[in-house]
N, C-alpha and C positions, 0 to 999 in steps of 0.2 A: 582598265586603269590599274596600274601597279603601284604599290607604295614605295616610295624612295626613302632609304634611311641614310642618314649621315653616319660617318665612321663612329662618332660617339654613340649615337643610338643603337648602331648595330653592336658596338661593344657592350652596352648595357644589356641588350637583348641576349647576347651569347652568355654573359656572365650569369644572368638570371636563369637561363636555360640549363646551364651546366650545374649551377647551384641546385636547381629543382630536380635535375636528373640524379644528382648524388644523393639528395635527401630521399628521392624515390627508391634508389637502390638500397640505401640504409634501412628504409622502412620494410622493403621486401625481404632483405636478409634477416631482420629482426622477426618478422612474421614466420619465415622459414624455420629459424631456430626455435621459436616457440612451438610450431607444429612438430619439429623433430623431437623436442623434448617430451611432448604429449605422446607421440609414437613410441619413443623409448620406454615411457612408463607403461603404456598399454602392452608392449611386448613382454614386460616383466611380469604382468599379471597372470594368474593361473588360467589355464584353458578351461573351456566348459565341461570337458570330461573330468578334470581334476576337481572342479566345484561340484559336479554331480556325485562323484566318489566321496567327497567330504560330507555331502548332505545325505548320504545313505543312512537310513535309520538303523542303528545298531545298539546293542546292549553293552558295548565296550566304551571306556573313557577315550578321550583324545590322548594322542601320544604324549603331550605335555602334562596330562593330568591336572589341568588348571582348576578344576572344580567350580568353574563359573560359566563354561560354554554349554551349549545345548546337549552335546554328547555326554559330558561329565554329569549334568543334571539328570539326564535320562539314565545313565549308569546307576546313580545313586537311587533313583526312583525304582528302577528294575530290581536292584539288589534288595531294597526294603520290601518290595512286593513279593519277591521270591521267598524271603524270610517269613513274611506274614501270611501270605495267601498261597504259596507254592507255584506261582506263575509270575512272569515278568510284567505282564500287563494287569491292571487292576481287575478284579472279578467283575464280570458282566460286560467287559469290553471284548470286541472281537479281536483275536490274536492276529499277529501278523501272518502266522502260518495258516490261518483260517480255521484252526482247531479251537474248540471251546475251551476257555480258560476259567470257567466258574468253578472256584475252588470252595470247598466247605469251610465254614467259619472256624477259626482256630479255637481250640479248647477254652472254655471259660467266656466266650463271647456269645452275646444273645443273637438269635436268628429271628427273622420275621416268621410269624405263625401263619 
């Protein structure tokens, strides 16, 4: 048994189908543009190698010398420790190079007996 449509019913069906199709195309296009925007953003982000290089522990400040990032804070701490203890790391800590950095106390400071 097949459904018989009148011309008016067929016209309503066709109009609804085409409106739905156009809405589907518009939704698909909007989704694609949203995905494309995310892809463009991701492609502008630094690579993993660049992030690893930026996270390398160093005693140098960042190129901007912002004095608020971890590199600048580490630089200030290393500078103070070099001035006070003669080593970039606090005495008693294992150095990055593996060498001992236990420096004697500065003159005038008390040491544990």
